[in-house]
PDB file of N, CA, C and O in Angstrom:
ATOM      1  N   MET A   1       0.824  -1.195   0.000  1.00  0.00           N
ATOM      2  CA  MET A   1       0.000   0.000   0.000  1.00  0.00           C
ATOM      3  C   MET A   1       0.864   1.252   0.000  1.00  0.00           C
ATOM      4  O   MET A   1       0.541   2.234  -0.669  1.00  0.00           O
ATOM      5  N   ARG A   2       1.961   1.219   0.749  1.00  0.00           N
ATOM      6  CA  ARG A   2       2.817   2.399   0.837  1.00  0.00           C
ATOM      7  C   ARG A   2       3.409   2.748  -0.528  1.00  0.00           C
ATOM      8  O   ARG A   2       3.488   3.921  -0.893  1.00  0.00           O
ATOM      9  N   ALA A   3       3.828   1.720  -1.285  1.00  0.00           N
ATOM     10  CA  ALA A   3       4.404   1.983  -2.606  1.00  0.00           C
ATOM     11  C   ALA A   3       3.366   2.609  -3.538  1.00  0.00           C
ATOM     12  O   ALA A   3       3.688   3.513  -4.310  1.00  0.00           O
ATOM     13  N   PHE A   4       2.127   2.133  -3.467  1.00  0.00           N
ATOM     14  CA  PHE A   4       1.068   2.699  -4.294  1.00  0.00           C
ATOM     15  C   PHE A   4       0.810   4.156  -3.937  1.00  0.00           C
ATOM     16  O   PHE A   4       0.648   4.996  -4.822  1.00  0.00           O
ATOM     17  N   LEU A   5       0.773   4.456  -2.648  1.00  0.00           N
ATOM     18  CA  LEU A   5       0.535   5.835  -2.221  1.00  0.00           C
ATOM     19  C   LEU A   5       1.678   6.749  -2.641  1.00  0.00           C
ATOM     20  O   LEU A   5       1.448   7.901  -3.008  1.00  0.00           O
ATOM     21  N   VAL A   6       2.898   6.249  -2.591  1.00  0.00           N
ATOM     22  CA  VAL A   6       4.043   7.058  -3.029  1.00  0.00           C
ATOM     23  C   VAL A   6       3.959   7.327  -4.523  1.00  0.00           C
ATOM     24  O   VAL A   6       4.177   8.456  -4.962  1.00  0.00           O
ATOM     25  N   LEU A   7       3.644   6.300  -5.311  1.00  0.00           N
ATOM     26  CA  LEU A   7       3.523   6.497  -6.760  1.00  0.00           C
ATOM     27  C   LEU A   7       2.360   7.429  -7.109  1.00  0.00           C
ATOM     28  O   LEU A   7       2.485   8.269  -7.999  1.00  0.00           O
ATOM     29  N   ALA A   8       1.245   7.283  -6.420  1.00  0.00           N
ATOM     30  CA  ALA A   8       0.108   8.178  -6.664  1.00  0.00           C
ATOM     31  C   ALA A   8       0.447   9.606  -6.252  1.00  0.00           C
ATOM     32  O   ALA A   8       0.034  10.556  -6.917  1.00  0.00           O
ATOM     33  N   GLY A   9       1.192   9.767  -5.166  1.00  0.00           N
ATOM     34  CA  GLY A   9       1.628  11.104  -4.751  1.00  0.00           C
ATOM     35  C   GLY A   9       2.563  11.734  -5.765  1.00  0.00           C
ATOM     36  O   GLY A   9       2.471  12.929  -6.043  1.00  0.00           O
ATOM     37  N   LEU A  10       3.463  10.932  -6.318  1.00  0.00           N
ATOM     38  CA  LEU A  10       4.349  11.449  -7.368  1.00  0.00           C
ATOM     39  C   LEU A  10       3.556  11.831  -8.615  1.00  0.00           C
ATOM     40  O   LEU A  10       3.875  12.821  -9.274  1.00  0.00           O
ATOM     41  N   ALA A  11       2.532  11.056  -8.937  1.00  0.00           N
ATOM     42  CA  ALA A  11       1.683  11.402 -10.077  1.00  0.00           C
ATOM     43  C   ALA A  11       0.931  12.705  -9.819  1.00  0.00           C
ATOM     44  O   ALA A  11       0.767  13.513 -10.732  1.00  0.00           O
ATOM     45  N   ASP A  12       0.475  12.917  -8.593  1.00  0.00           N
ATOM     46  CA  ASP A  12      -0.197  14.175  -8.244  1.00  0.00           C
ATOM     47  C   ASP A  12       0.743  15.363  -8.397  1.00  0.00           C
ATOM     48  O   ASP A  12       0.371  16.390  -8.964  1.00  0.00           O
ATOM     49  N   VAL A  13       1.953  15.220  -7.893  1.00  0.00           N
ATOM     50  CA  VAL A  13       2.929  16.313  -7.998  1.00  0.00           C
ATOM     51  C   VAL A  13       3.284  16.562  -9.461  1.00  0.00           C
ATOM     52  O   VAL A  13       3.423  17.712  -9.877  1.00  0.00           O
ATOM     53  N   ALA A  14       3.431  15.492 -10.246  1.00  0.00           N
ATOM     54  CA  ALA A  14       3.722  15.662 -11.672  1.00  0.00           C
ATOM     55  C   ALA A  14       2.575  16.379 -12.381  1.00  0.00           C
ATOM     56  O   ALA A  14       2.812  17.222 -13.246  1.00  0.00           O
ATOM     57  N   LEU A  15       1.338  16.049 -12.020  1.00  0.00           N
ATOM     58  CA  LEU A  15       0.187  16.748 -12.600  1.00  0.00           C
ATOM     59  C   LEU A  15       0.189  18.218 -12.206  1.00  0.00           C
ATOM     60  O   LEU A  15      -0.112  19.082 -13.030  1.00  0.00           O
ATOM     61  N   GLY A  16       0.525  18.507 -10.954  1.00  0.00           N
ATOM     62  CA  GLY A  16       0.606  19.899 -10.513  1.00  0.00           C
ATOM     63  C   GLY A  16       1.674  20.677 -11.262  1.00  0.00           C
ATOM     64  O   GLY A  16       1.460  21.830 -11.639  1.00  0.00           O
ATOM     65  N   VAL A  17       2.828  20.048 -11.478  1.00  0.00           N
ATOM     66  CA  VAL A  17       3.903  20.704 -12.236  1.00  0.00           C
ATOM     67  C   VAL A  17       3.460  20.938 -13.675  1.00  0.00           C
ATOM     68  O   VAL A  17       3.746  21.990 -14.247  1.00  0.00           O
ATOM     69  N   LEU A  18       2.768  19.971 -14.264  1.00  0.00           N
ATOM     70  CA  LEU A  18       2.264  20.139 -15.627  1.00  0.00           C
ATOM     71  C   LEU A  18       1.248  21.275 -15.700  1.00  0.00           C
ATOM     72  O   LEU A  18       1.273  22.068 -16.641  1.00  0.00           O
ATOM     73  N   LEU A  19       0.357  21.360 -14.719  1.00  0.00           N
ATOM     74  CA  LEU A  19      -0.633  22.443 -14.711  1.00  0.00           C
ATOM     75  C   LEU A  19       0.033  23.808 -14.584  1.00  0.00           C
ATOM     76  O   LEU A  19      -0.401  24.775 -15.211  1.00  0.00           O
ATOM     77  N   ILE A  20       1.076  23.887 -13.781  1.00  0.00           N
ATOM     78  CA  ILE A  20       1.806  25.152 -13.663  1.00  0.00           C
ATOM     79  C   ILE A  20       2.530  25.474 -14.960  1.00  0.00           C
ATOM     80  O   ILE A  20       2.569  26.629 -15.383  1.00  0.00           O
ATOM     81  N   ALA A  21       3.107  24.450 -15.595  1.00  0.00           N
ATOM     82  CA  ALA A  21       3.867  24.677 -16.824  1.00  0.00           C
ATOM     83  C   ALA A  21       2.990  25.185 -17.964  1.00  0.00           C
ATOM     84  O   ALA A  21       3.439  25.999 -18.772  1.00  0.00           O
ATOM     85  N   VAL A  22       1.752  24.717 -18.039  1.00  0.00           N
ATOM     86  CA  VAL A  22       0.884  25.128 -19.146  1.00  0.00           C
ATOM     87  C   VAL A  22      -0.114  26.206 -18.746  1.00  0.00           C
ATOM     88  O   VAL A  22      -1.003  26.539 -19.529  1.00  0.00           O
ATOM     89  N   SER A  23       0.015  26.757 -17.543  1.00  0.00           N
ATOM     90  CA  SER A  23      -0.974  27.734 -17.078  1.00  0.00           C
ATOM     91  C   SER A  23      -0.996  28.992 -17.937  1.00  0.00           C
ATOM     92  O   SER A  23      -2.057  29.594 -18.102  1.00  0.00           O
ATOM     93  N   GLY A  24       0.123  29.400 -18.479  1.00  0.00           N
ATOM     94  CA  GLY A  24       0.146  30.572 -19.345  1.00  0.00           C
ATOM     95  C   GLY A  24      -0.636  30.355 -20.625  1.00  0.00           C
ATOM     96  O   GLY A  24      -1.270  31.279 -21.136  1.00  0.00           O
ATOM     97  N   PHE A  25      -0.594  29.136 -21.146  1.00  0.00           N
ATOM     98  CA  PHE A  25      -1.338  28.829 -22.364  1.00  0.00           C
ATOM     99  C   PHE A  25      -2.830  28.699 -22.079  1.00  0.00           C
ATOM    100  O   PHE A  25      -3.660  29.147 -22.870  1.00  0.00           O
ATOM    101  N   VAL A  26      -3.165  28.088 -20.956  1.00  0.00           N
ATOM    102  CA  VAL A  26      -4.574  27.851 -20.634  1.00  0.00           C
ATOM    103  C   VAL A  26      -5.262  29.137 -20.200  1.00  0.00           C
ATOM    104  O   VAL A  26      -6.357  29.447 -20.669  1.00  0.00           O
ATOM    105  N   LEU A  27      -4.626  29.882 -19.309  1.00  0.00           N
ATOM    106  CA  LEU A  27      -5.243  31.097 -18.778  1.00  0.00           C
ATOM    107  C   LEU A  27      -4.977  32.325 -19.639  1.00  0.00           C
ATOM    108  O   LEU A  27      -5.551  33.383 -19.382  1.00  0.00           O
ATOM    109  N   GLN A  28      -4.145  32.216 -20.629  1.00  0.00           N
ATOM    110  CA  GLN A  28      -3.821  33.289 -21.573  1.00  0.00           C
ATOM    111  C   GLN A  28      -3.328  34.540 -20.879  1.00  0.00           C
ATOM    112  O   GLN A  28      -3.748  35.652 -21.198  1.00  0.00           O
ATOM    113  N   GLY A  29      -2.441  34.347 -19.937  1.00  0.00           N
ATOM    114  CA  GLY A  29      -1.849  35.492 -19.255  1.00  0.00           C
ATOM    115  C   GLY A  29      -2.649  35.927 -18.045  1.00  0.00           C
ATOM    116  O   GLY A  29      -3.767  35.463 -17.821  1.00  0.00           O
ATOM    117  N   VAL A  30      -2.070  36.811 -17.280  1.00  0.00           N
ATOM    118  CA  VAL A  30      -2.676  37.226 -16.017  1.00  0.00           C
ATOM    119  C   VAL A  30      -3.855  38.177 -16.223  1.00  0.00           C
ATOM    120  O   VAL A  30      -4.675  38.324 -15.317  1.00  0.00           O
ATOM    121  N   TYR A  31      -3.964  38.814 -17.363  1.00  0.00           N
ATOM    122  CA  TYR A  31      -5.016  39.809 -17.571  1.00  0.00           C
ATOM    123  C   TYR A  31      -6.346  39.192 -17.993  1.00  0.00           C
ATOM    124  O   TYR A  31      -7.351  39.899 -18.063  1.00  0.00           O
ATOM    125  N   ASN A  32      -6.374  37.903 -18.273  1.00  0.00           N
ATOM    126  CA  ASN A  32      -7.613  37.246 -18.697  1.00  0.00           C
ATOM    127  C   ASN A  32      -8.197  36.351 -17.614  1.00  0.00           C
ATOM    128  O   ASN A  32      -8.934  35.417 -17.931  1.00  0.00           O
ATOM    129  N   THR A  33      -7.896  36.604 -16.361  1.00  0.00           N
ATOM    130  CA  THR A  33      -8.370  35.727 -15.295  1.00  0.00           C
ATOM    131  C   THR A  33      -9.446  36.378 -14.437  1.00  0.00           C
ATOM    132  O   THR A  33      -9.684  35.931 -13.315  1.00  0.00           O
ATOM    133  N   GLY A  34     -10.083  37.393 -14.920  1.00  0.00           N
ATOM    134  CA  GLY A  34     -11.137  38.070 -14.162  1.00  0.00           C
ATOM    135  C   GLY A  34     -12.484  37.427 -14.406  1.00  0.00           C
ATOM    136  O   GLY A  34     -12.572  36.210 -14.574  1.00  0.00           O
ATOM    137  N   PRO A  35     -13.543  38.234 -14.429  1.00  0.00           N
ATOM    138  CA  PRO A  35     -14.887  37.699 -14.615  1.00  0.00           C
ATOM    139  C   PRO A  35     -15.109  37.089 -15.997  1.00  0.00           C
ATOM    140  O   PRO A  35     -16.074  36.351 -16.200  1.00  0.00           O
ATOM    141  N   MET A  36     -14.234  37.388 -16.939  1.00  0.00           N
ATOM    142  CA  MET A  36     -14.370  36.828 -18.277  1.00  0.00           C
ATOM    143  C   MET A  36     -13.941  35.366 -18.325  1.00  0.00           C
ATOM    144  O   MET A  36     -14.263  34.661 -19.282  1.00  0.00           O
ATOM    145  N   MET A  37     -13.221  34.899 -17.306  1.00  0.00           N
ATOM    146  CA  MET A  37     -12.727  33.525 -17.309  1.00  0.00           C
ATOM    147  C   MET A  37     -12.920  32.902 -15.925  1.00  0.00           C
ATOM    148  O   MET A  37     -11.952  32.766 -15.177  1.00  0.00           O
ATOM    149  N   PRO A  38     -14.147  32.522 -15.571  1.00  0.00           N
ATOM    150  CA  PRO A  38     -14.394  31.989 -14.223  1.00  0.00           C
ATOM    151  C   PRO A  38     -13.742  30.636 -13.979  1.00  0.00           C
ATOM    152  O   PRO A  38     -13.557  30.247 -12.825  1.00  0.00           O
ATOM    153  N   GLU A  39     -13.389  29.909 -15.033  1.00  0.00           N
ATOM    154  CA  GLU A  39     -12.747  28.616 -14.825  1.00  0.00           C
ATOM    155  C   GLU A  39     -11.324  28.743 -14.302  1.00  0.00           C
ATOM    156  O   GLU A  39     -10.716  27.745 -13.915  1.00  0.00           O
ATOM    157  N   ALA A  40     -10.790  29.950 -14.286  1.00  0.00           N
ATOM    158  CA  ALA A  40      -9.454  30.160 -13.726  1.00  0.00           C
ATOM    159  C   ALA A  40      -9.430  29.845 -12.236  1.00  0.00           C
ATOM    160  O   ALA A  40      -8.414  29.381 -11.721  1.00  0.00           O
ATOM    161  N   VAL A  41     -10.533  30.089 -11.541  1.00  0.00           N
ATOM    162  CA  VAL A  41     -10.609  29.766 -10.110  1.00  0.00           C
ATOM    163  C   VAL A  41     -10.488  28.255  -9.919  1.00  0.00           C
ATOM    164  O   VAL A  41      -9.746  27.799  -9.049  1.00  0.00           O
ATOM    165  N   PHE A  42     -11.206  27.484 -10.719  1.00  0.00           N
ATOM    166  CA  PHE A  42     -11.104  26.026 -10.638  1.00  0.00           C
ATOM    167  C   PHE A  42      -9.687  25.570 -10.965  1.00  0.00           C
ATOM    168  O   PHE A  42      -9.168  24.657 -10.323  1.00  0.00           O
ATOM    169  N   TYR A  43      -9.068  26.185 -11.940  1.00  0.00           N
ATOM    170  CA  TYR A  43      -7.718  25.815 -12.356  1.00  0.00           C
ATOM    171  C   TYR A  43      -6.726  26.029 -11.214  1.00  0.00           C
ATOM    172  O   TYR A  43      -5.881  25.170 -10.962  1.00  0.00           O
ATOM    173  N   VAL A  44      -6.818  27.145 -10.537  1.00  0.00           N
ATOM    174  CA  VAL A  44      -5.906  27.438  -9.423  1.00  0.00           C
ATOM    175  C   VAL A  44      -6.169  26.496  -8.252  1.00  0.00           C
ATOM    176  O   VAL A  44      -5.226  26.030  -7.613  1.00  0.00           O
ATOM    177  N   ILE A  45      -7.434  26.210  -7.964  1.00  0.00           N
ATOM    178  CA  ILE A  45      -7.760  25.261  -6.895  1.00  0.00           C
ATOM    179  C   ILE A  45      -7.218  23.879  -7.239  1.00  0.00           C
ATOM    180  O   ILE A  45      -6.707  23.180  -6.365  1.00  0.00           O
ATOM    181  N   MET A  46      -7.324  23.486  -8.485  1.00  0.00           N
ATOM    182  CA  MET A  46      -6.809  22.180  -8.906  1.00  0.00           C
ATOM    183  C   MET A  46      -5.292  22.119  -8.761  1.00  0.00           C
ATOM    184  O   MET A  46      -4.749  21.105  -8.320  1.00  0.00           O
ATOM    185  N   MET A  47      -4.603  23.207  -9.133  1.00  0.00           N
ATOM    186  CA  MET A  47      -3.145  23.233  -8.964  1.00  0.00           C
ATOM    187  C   MET A  47      -2.774  23.083  -7.499  1.00  0.00           C
ATOM    188  O   MET A  47      -1.864  22.326  -7.162  1.00  0.00           O
ATOM    189  N   ALA A  48      -3.468  23.793  -6.631  1.00  0.00           N
ATOM    190  CA  ALA A  48      -3.162  23.709  -5.201  1.00  0.00           C
ATOM    191  C   ALA A  48      -3.467  22.320  -4.659  1.00  0.00           C
ATOM    192  O   ALA A  48      -2.694  21.785  -3.864  1.00  0.00           O
ATOM    193  N   TRP A  49      -4.583  21.727  -5.078  1.00  0.00           N
ATOM    194  CA  TRP A  49      -4.952  20.412  -4.551  1.00  0.00           C
ATOM    195  C   TRP A  49      -3.978  19.324  -5.009  1.00  0.00           C
ATOM    196  O   TRP A  49      -3.775  18.338  -4.301  1.00  0.00           O
ATOM    197  N   CYS A  50      -3.373  19.499  -6.190  1.00  0.00           N
ATOM    198  CA  CYS A  50      -2.386  18.518  -6.651  1.00  0.00           C
ATOM    199  C   CYS A  50      -1.202  18.438  -5.697  1.00  0.00           C
ATOM    200  O   CYS A  50      -0.626  17.366  -5.513  1.00  0.00           O
ATOM    201  N   PHE A  51      -0.836  19.552  -5.094  1.00  0.00           N
ATOM    202  CA  PHE A  51       0.283  19.546  -4.154  1.00  0.00           C
ATOM    203  C   PHE A  51      -0.171  19.262  -2.723  1.00  0.00           C
ATOM    204  O   PHE A  51       0.612  18.762  -1.915  1.00  0.00           O
ATOM    205  N   LEU A  52      -1.424  19.576  -2.402  1.00  0.00           N
ATOM    206  CA  LEU A  52      -1.914  19.368  -1.040  1.00  0.00           C
ATOM    207  C   LEU A  52      -2.407  17.945  -0.780  1.00  0.00           C
ATOM    208  O   LEU A  52      -2.352  17.484   0.360  1.00  0.00           O
ATOM    209  N   ALA A  53      -2.883  17.244  -1.798  1.00  0.00           N
ATOM    210  CA  ALA A  53      -3.422  15.894  -1.589  1.00  0.00           C
ATOM    211  C   ALA A  53      -2.380  14.929  -1.022  1.00  0.00           C
ATOM    212  O   ALA A  53      -2.696  14.210  -0.074  1.00  0.00           O
ATOM    213  N   PRO A  54      -1.150  14.875  -1.556  1.00  0.00           N
ATOM    214  CA  PRO A  54      -0.163  13.990  -0.925  1.00  0.00           C
ATOM    215  C   PRO A  54       0.179  14.414   0.499  1.00  0.00           C
ATOM    216  O   PRO A  54       0.403  13.568   1.365  1.00  0.00           O
ATOM    217  N   LEU A  55       0.219  15.715   0.740  1.00  0.00           N
ATOM    218  CA  LEU A  55       0.531  16.205   2.082  1.00  0.00           C
ATOM    219  C   LEU A  55      -0.580  15.846   3.073  1.00  0.00           C
ATOM    220  O   LEU A  55      -0.298  15.401   4.185  1.00  0.00           O
ATOM    221  N   VAL A  56      -1.830  16.037   2.677  1.00  0.00           N
ATOM    222  CA  VAL A  56      -2.959  15.689   3.541  1.00  0.00           C
ATOM    223  C   VAL A  56      -2.976  14.182   3.808  1.00  0.00           C
ATOM    224  O   VAL A  56      -3.245  13.747   4.927  1.00  0.00           O
ATOM    225  N   THR A  57      -2.689  13.397   2.778  1.00  0.00           N
ATOM    226  CA  THR A  57      -2.651  11.945   2.956  1.00  0.00           C
ATOM    227  C   THR A  57      -1.561  11.541   3.935  1.00  0.00           C
ATOM    228  O   THR A  57      -1.779  10.686   4.793  1.00  0.00           O
ATOM    229  N   TRP A  58      -0.406  12.144   3.813  1.00  0.00           N
ATOM    230  CA  TRP A  58       0.709  11.798   4.698  1.00  0.00           C
ATOM    231  C   TRP A  58       0.431  12.239   6.136  1.00  0.00           C
ATOM    232  O   TRP A  58       0.729  11.506   7.079  1.00  0.00           O
ATOM    233  N   LEU A  59      -0.136  13.432   6.304  1.00  0.00           N
ATOM    234  CA  LEU A  59      -0.403  13.930   7.653  1.00  0.00           C
ATOM    235  C   LEU A  59      -1.508  13.148   8.361  1.00  0.00           C
ATOM    236  O   LEU A  59      -1.515  13.064   9.589  1.00  0.00           O
ATOM    237  N   SER A  60      -2.426  12.583   7.611  1.00  0.00           N
ATOM    238  CA  SER A  60      -3.544  11.866   8.228  1.00  0.00           C
ATOM    239  C   SER A  60      -3.389  10.351   8.129  1.00  0.00           C
ATOM    240  O   SER A  60      -4.378   9.624   8.211  1.00  0.00           O
ATOM    241  N   ARG A  61      -2.177   9.876   7.957  1.00  0.00           N
ATOM    242  CA  ARG A  61      -1.968   8.441   7.768  1.00  0.00           C
ATOM    243  C   ARG A  61      -2.338   7.613   8.991  1.00  0.00           C
ATOM    244  O   ARG A  61      -2.707   6.447   8.850  1.00  0.00           O
ATOM    245  N   SER A  62      -2.248   8.184  10.181  1.00  0.00           N
ATOM    246  CA  SER A  62      -2.600   7.411  11.374  1.00  0.00           C
ATOM    247  C   SER A  62      -4.089   7.514  11.711  1.00  0.00           C
ATOM    248  O   SER A  62      -4.606   6.684  12.460  1.00  0.00           O
ATOM    249  N   ARG A  63      -4.783   8.511  11.174  1.00  0.00           N
ATOM    250  CA  ARG A  63      -6.193   8.724  11.511  1.00  0.00           C
ATOM    251  C   ARG A  63      -7.157   8.107  10.507  1.00  0.00           C
ATOM    252  O   ARG A  63      -8.281   7.751  10.860  1.00  0.00           O
ATOM    253  N   LEU A  64      -6.725   7.982   9.267  1.00  0.00           N
ATOM    254  CA  LEU A  64      -7.622   7.499   8.217  1.00  0.00           C
ATOM    255  C   LEU A  64      -7.291   6.064   7.829  1.00  0.00           C
ATOM    256  O   LEU A  64      -6.162   5.602   7.995  1.00  0.00           O
ATOM    257  N   GLY A  65      -8.283   5.380   7.317  1.00  0.00           N
ATOM    258  CA  GLY A  65      -8.078   4.038   6.807  1.00  0.00           C
ATOM    259  C   GLY A  65      -7.449   4.073   5.423  1.00  0.00           C
ATOM    260  O   GLY A  65      -7.258   5.138   4.836  1.00  0.00           O
ATOM    261  N   ALA A  66      -7.136   2.909   4.921  1.00  0.00           N
ATOM    262  CA  ALA A  66      -6.463   2.810   3.624  1.00  0.00           C
ATOM    263  C   ALA A  66      -7.347   3.327   2.491  1.00  0.00           C
ATOM    264  O   ALA A  66      -6.859   3.998   1.582  1.00  0.00           O
ATOM    265  N   GLN A  67      -8.645   3.018   2.540  1.00  0.00           N
ATOM    266  CA  GLN A  67      -9.540   3.456   1.464  1.00  0.00           C
ATOM    267  C   GLN A  67      -9.656   4.973   1.419  1.00  0.00           C
ATOM    268  O   GLN A  67      -9.690   5.554   0.335  1.00  0.00           O
ATOM    269  N   ALA A  68      -9.716   5.612   2.557  1.00  0.00           N
ATOM    270  CA  ALA A  68      -9.816   7.077   2.595  1.00  0.00           C
ATOM    271  C   ALA A  68      -8.537   7.717   2.077  1.00  0.00           C
ATOM    272  O   ALA A  68      -8.588   8.713   1.355  1.00  0.00           O
ATOM    273  N   ARG A  69      -7.394   7.153   2.438  1.00  0.00           N
ATOM    274  CA  ARG A  69      -6.130   7.711   1.946  1.00  0.00           C
ATOM    275  C   ARG A  69      -6.015   7.564   0.440  1.00  0.00           C
ATOM    276  O   ARG A  69      -5.548   8.478  -0.239  1.00  0.00           O
ATOM    277  N   VAL A  70      -6.437   6.422  -0.090  1.00  0.00           N
ATOM    278  CA  VAL A  70      -6.403   6.223  -1.542  1.00  0.00           C
ATOM    279  C   VAL A  70      -7.362   7.192  -2.227  1.00  0.00           C
ATOM    280  O   VAL A  70      -7.028   7.749  -3.273  1.00  0.00           O
ATOM    281  N   ALA A  71      -8.542   7.400  -1.658  1.00  0.00           N
ATOM    282  CA  ALA A  71      -9.508   8.333  -2.251  1.00  0.00           C
ATOM    283  C   ALA A  71      -8.963   9.755  -2.266  1.00  0.00           C
ATOM    284  O   ALA A  71      -9.141  10.476  -3.248  1.00  0.00           O
ATOM    285  N   ILE A  72      -8.308  10.160  -1.196  1.00  0.00           N
ATOM    286  CA  ILE A  72      -7.755  11.519  -1.137  1.00  0.00           C
ATOM    287  C   ILE A  72      -6.636  11.690  -2.145  1.00  0.00           C
ATOM    288  O   ILE A  72      -6.589  12.689  -2.861  1.00  0.00           O
ATOM    289  N   ILE A  73      -5.738  10.725  -2.204  1.00  0.00           N
ATOM    290  CA  ILE A  73      -4.561  10.911  -3.043  1.00  0.00           C
ATOM    291  C   ILE A  73      -4.882  10.738  -4.531  1.00  0.00           C
ATOM    292  O   ILE A  73      -4.166  11.267  -5.381  1.00  0.00           O
ATOM    293  N   LEU A  74      -5.946  10.007  -4.849  1.00  0.00           N
ATOM    294  CA  LEU A  74      -6.316   9.841  -6.254  1.00  0.00           C
ATOM    295  C   LEU A  74      -7.324  10.883  -6.737  1.00  0.00           C
ATOM    296  O   LEU A  74      -7.647  10.916  -7.925  1.00  0.00           O
ATOM    297  N   SER A  75      -7.821  11.726  -5.847  1.00  0.00           N
ATOM    298  CA  SER A  75      -8.836  12.704  -6.252  1.00  0.00           C
ATOM    299  C   SER A  75      -8.347  13.695  -7.312  1.00  0.00           C
ATOM    300  O   SER A  75      -9.117  13.994  -8.225  1.00  0.00           O
ATOM    301  N   PRO A  76      -7.113  14.228  -7.255  1.00  0.00           N
ATOM    302  CA  PRO A  76      -6.695  15.120  -8.343  1.00  0.00           C
ATOM    303  C   PRO A  76      -6.631  14.416  -9.693  1.00  0.00           C
ATOM    304  O   PRO A  76      -6.987  14.998 -10.717  1.00  0.00           O
ATOM    305  N   LEU A  77      -6.179  13.169  -9.697  1.00  0.00           N
ATOM    306  CA  LEU A  77      -6.100  12.431 -10.957  1.00  0.00           C
ATOM    307  C   LEU A  77      -7.495  12.117 -11.490  1.00  0.00           C
ATOM    308  O   LEU A  77      -7.717  12.155 -12.700  1.00  0.00           O
ATOM    309  N   ALA A  78      -8.431  11.808 -10.602  1.00  0.00           N
ATOM    310  CA  ALA A  78      -9.804  11.534 -11.029  1.00  0.00           C
ATOM    311  C   ALA A  78     -10.467  12.788 -11.594  1.00  0.00           C
ATOM    312  O   ALA A  78     -11.144  12.727 -12.621  1.00  0.00           O
ATOM    313  N   VAL A  79     -10.276  13.916 -10.930  1.00  0.00           N
ATOM    314  CA  VAL A  79     -10.862  15.173 -11.419  1.00  0.00           C
ATOM    315  C   VAL A  79     -10.247  15.552 -12.765  1.00  0.00           C
ATOM    316  O   VAL A  79     -10.953  16.023 -13.657  1.00  0.00           O
ATOM    317  N   ALA A  80      -8.945  15.350 -12.917  1.00  0.00           N
ATOM    318  CA  ALA A  80      -8.299  15.648 -14.202  1.00  0.00           C
ATOM    319  C   ALA A  80      -8.852  14.748 -15.301  1.00  0.00           C
ATOM    320  O   ALA A  80      -9.064  15.206 -16.423  1.00  0.00           O
ATOM    321  N   GLY A  81      -9.085  13.485 -14.996  1.00  0.00           N
ATOM    322  CA  GLY A  81      -9.669  12.582 -15.982  1.00  0.00           C
ATOM    323  C   GLY A  81     -11.080  12.978 -16.367  1.00  0.00           C
ATOM    324  O   GLY A  81     -11.449  12.907 -17.539  1.00  0.00           O
ATOM    325  N   ILE A  82     -11.872  13.396 -15.391  1.00  0.00           N
ATOM    326  CA  ILE A  82     -13.238  13.844 -15.680  1.00  0.00           C
ATOM    327  C   ILE A  82     -13.216  15.117 -16.517  1.00  0.00           C
ATOM    328  O   ILE A  82     -14.021  15.273 -17.435  1.00  0.00           O
ATOM    329  N   MET A  83     -12.305  16.019 -16.206  1.00  0.00           N
ATOM    330  CA  MET A  83     -12.225  17.273 -16.963  1.00  0.00           C
ATOM    331  C   MET A  83     -11.806  17.039 -18.411  1.00  0.00           C
ATOM    332  O   MET A  83     -12.172  17.814 -19.294  1.00  0.00           O
ATOM    333  N   LEU A  84     -11.047  15.983 -18.659  1.00  0.00           N
ATOM    334  CA  LEU A  84     -10.690  15.659 -20.041  1.00  0.00           C
ATOM    335  C   LEU A  84     -11.907  15.210 -20.846  1.00  0.00           C
ATOM    336  O   LEU A  84     -11.944  15.384 -22.065  1.00  0.00           O
ATOM    337  N   LEU A  85     -12.891  14.639 -20.179  1.00  0.00           N
ATOM    338  CA  LEU A  85     -14.084  14.159 -20.866  1.00  0.00           C
ATOM    339  C   LEU A  85     -15.095  15.264 -21.150  1.00  0.00           C
ATOM    340  O   LEU A  85     -15.964  15.101 -22.007  1.00  0.00           O
ATOM    341  N   ILE A  86     -14.992  16.384 -20.441  1.00  0.00           N
ATOM    342  CA  ILE A  86     -15.931  17.489 -20.626  1.00  0.00           C
ATOM    343  C   ILE A  86     -15.446  18.357 -21.781  1.00  0.00           C
ATOM    344  O   ILE A  86     -14.298  18.800 -21.802  1.00  0.00           O
ATOM    345  N   SER A  87     -16.329  18.589 -22.733  1.00  0.00           N
ATOM    346  CA  SER A  87     -15.940  19.421 -23.870  1.00  0.00           C
ATOM    347  C   SER A  87     -16.015  20.892 -23.488  1.00  0.00           C
ATOM    348  O   SER A  87     -16.939  21.305 -22.787  1.00  0.00           O
ATOM    349  N   PRO A  88     -15.053  21.683 -23.941  1.00  0.00           N
ATOM    350  CA  PRO A  88     -15.094  23.118 -23.619  1.00  0.00           C
ATOM    351  C   PRO A  88     -16.240  23.790 -24.361  1.00  0.00           C
ATOM    352  O   PRO A  88     -16.614  23.399 -25.467  1.00  0.00           O
ATOM    353  N   GLY A  89     -16.770  24.788 -23.729  1.00  0.00           N
ATOM    354  CA  GLY A  89     -17.755  25.442 -24.517  1.00  0.00           C
ATOM    355  C   GLY A  89     -18.754  26.212 -23.834  1.00  0.00           C
ATOM    356  O   GLY A  89     -19.628  26.796 -24.474  1.00  0.00           O
TER     357      GLY A  89
END
């Protein structure tokens, strides 16, 4: 279980780094993130959660069961997969 959580945590961090790397292309610069682009709020929350999910999982390892830890650490990857299925528009 520990190896799976470590690999999932690395995948979360890699997704967060990818989101930061392409944020200029997605958000089209800092001047287009106001009321004209409300999805920018979701994008920033997703970037933060990619880095916070492994930390929350690690900090709560003694309080939560294995299923809860897996659900927390896989949530950024699941949300990213769902967002790929939604067409922009």
